[in-house]
C-alpha positions as CSV (number, residue, x, y, z in Angstrom):
1,X,19.3,-293.9,116.9
2,X,17.2,-295.5,114.2
3,X,20.2,-297.5,113.1
4,X,20.3,-299.0,116.6
5,X,16.6,-299.5,116.8
6,X,16.4,-301.3,113.5
7,X,18.7,-304.0,114.9
8,X,16.3,-304.8,117.7
9,X,13.4,-307.2,117.4
10,X,11.3,-305.1,119.8
11,X,10.6,-301.5,120.7
12,X,13.8,-299.6,121.6
13,X,13.3,-296.7,124.1
14,X,15.8,-294.0,125.3
15,X,14.1,-292.2,128.1
16,X,16.8,-289.5,128.6
17,X,19.4,-289.5,125.8
18,X,21.5,-286.9,127.6
19,X,22.5,-289.5,130.2
20,X,22.2,-292.7,128.3
21,X,25.7,-294.1,127.4
22,X,24.4,-295.3,124.0
23,X,23.5,-291.8,122.8
24,X,25.9,-289.4,124.6
25,X,27.8,-288.6,121.5
26,X,24.9,-288.6,119.0
27,X,24.7,-285.2,117.2
28,X,20.9,-285.2,117.7
29,X,21.5,-285.2,121.4
30,X,24.5,-282.9,121.6
31,X,23.4,-280.5,118.9
32,X,20.8,-277.8,118.6
33,X,17.9,-280.3,118.5
34,X,18.7,-281.4,122.0
35,X,16.9,-284.7,121.6
36,X,16.1,-286.4,124.9
37,X,13.4,-289.1,124.3
38,X,13.4,-291.7,121.5
39,X,11.1,-294.6,120.9
40,X,11.7,-296.7,117.8
41,X,9.5,-299.6,116.7
42,X,11.0,-301.8,114.0
43,X,9.1,-302.1,110.7
44,X,9.4,-305.9,110.2
45,X,8.4,-307.9,107.1
46,X,6.5,-311.1,107.3
47,X,9.7,-313.0,106.9
48,X,11.5,-311.2,109.7
49,X,13.5,-308.5,107.9
50,X,13.6,-305.1,109.6
51,X,13.1,-302.4,106.9
52,X,13.2,-299.3,109.0
53,X,11.6,-297.9,112.2
54,X,8.6,-295.9,113.2
55,X,10.0,-293.3,115.6
56,X,8.7,-290.9,118.2
57,X,11.1,-288.2,119.6
58,X,10.9,-285.4,122.1
59,X,13.2,-282.7,123.5
60,X,12.0,-283.6,127.0
61,X,13.0,-286.8,128.9
62,X,10.0,-289.2,129.4
63,X,9.0,-292.8,129.6
64,X,6.5,-294.3,127.1
65,X,3.6,-296.0,128.7
66,X,2.8,-299.6,127.7
67,X,-0.3,-298.3,126.0
68,X,1.7,-295.7,124.0
69,X,4.2,-298.5,122.9
70,X,1.3,-300.8,121.9
71,X,-0.3,-298.0,119.9
72,X,2.9,-297.4,118.0
73,X,3.3,-301.1,117.4
74,X,-0.2,-301.1,115.9
75,X,0.7,-298.2,113.7
76,X,3.9,-299.9,112.6
77,X,1.8,-303.0,111.7
78,X,-0.5,-300.7,109.6
79,X,2.6,-299.3,107.9
80,X,3.9,-302.8,107.1
81,X,0.5,-303.8,105.8
82,X,0.4,-300.8,103.4
83,X,4.0,-301.5,102.2
84,X,3.1,-305.2,101.6
85,X,-0.1,-304.1,99.7
86,X,2.1,-301.8,97.5
87,X,4.3,-304.8,96.8
88,X,1.3,-306.8,95.9
89,X,0.0,-304.0,93.6
90,X,3.4,-303.6,91.9
91,X,4.1,-307.3,91.3
92,X,0.6,-308.7,90.9
93,X,1.5,-311.4,93.4
94,X,0.5,-311.5,97.1
95,X,2.7,-309.8,99.6
96,X,1.9,-310.8,103.1
97,X,-0.3,-313.8,103.3
98,X,-0.3,-314.1,107.1
99,X,0.8,-311.7,109.8
100,X,4.0,-312.2,111.8
101,X,3.6,-314.5,114.8
102,X,4.2,-311.7,117.3
103,X,1.1,-309.9,116.1
104,X,-1.1,-312.9,116.4
105,X,-2.9,-311.6,119.5
106,X,-4.2,-308.6,117.5
107,X,-5.1,-310.4,114.3
108,X,-8.5,-311.5,115.3
109,X,-9.7,-308.0,115.9
110,X,-11.3,-305.8,113.2
111,X,-9.3,-303.1,111.5
112,X,-9.9,-299.4,111.9
113,X,-12.1,-297.6,109.4
114,X,-10.3,-294.9,107.5
115,X,-13.4,-293.3,106.0
116,X,-15.1,-292.4,109.3
117,X,-14.1,-289.7,111.7
118,X,-14.5,-291.8,114.9
119,X,-11.2,-293.3,116.1
120,X,-13.0,-296.3,117.7
121,X,-15.3,-297.1,114.8
122,X,-14.4,-300.6,113.6
123,X,-15.2,-302.8,110.7
124,X,-14.4,-306.4,109.8
125,X,-11.5,-307.1,107.4
126,X,-12.3,-306.8,103.7
127,X,-11.0,-309.2,101.1
128,X,-8.4,-307.8,98.8
129,X,-9.4,-308.7,95.2
130,X,-6.0,-307.6,93.9
131,X,-4.2,-310.4,95.7
132,X,-7.1,-312.9,96.1
133,X,-6.6,-312.9,99.9
134,X,-7.8,-311.1,103.0
135,X,-6.0,-308.2,104.6
136,X,-5.1,-309.1,108.2
137,X,-6.5,-306.6,110.6
138,X,-4.0,-304.8,112.7
139,X,-5.8,-302.4,115.0
140,X,-7.1,-303.1,118.5
141,X,-9.8,-301.2,120.2
142,X,-8.5,-299.6,123.4
């Protein structure tokens, strides 16, 4: 299913894989796992290449709410920011210098703090001295 989701430019949801024609023969559906729900969010680079997917699966059929999809998109953006920072660290050159256009609506909000226990505690973006640029914030307060 991830192979199909990576080809999409948007979230790809299978609400009930047991009856969806795209997944009827998939071994994860027909086998002992009995997968029923799948939500895949493409992990997309700044220049538009899909590297993989961030996935959620379940054995029960379900529909993801818009808030659940948005939260997973935010998490996928954090994953990509971390990957791009690793690229920056490894090469000494900047990775992502600006976020993808589809994330622009979230770019003006602060990022989540990792060193505090509260999920909704926010801070402004910090400059990244390794790349001589600012890290684009990816989280939104819900």
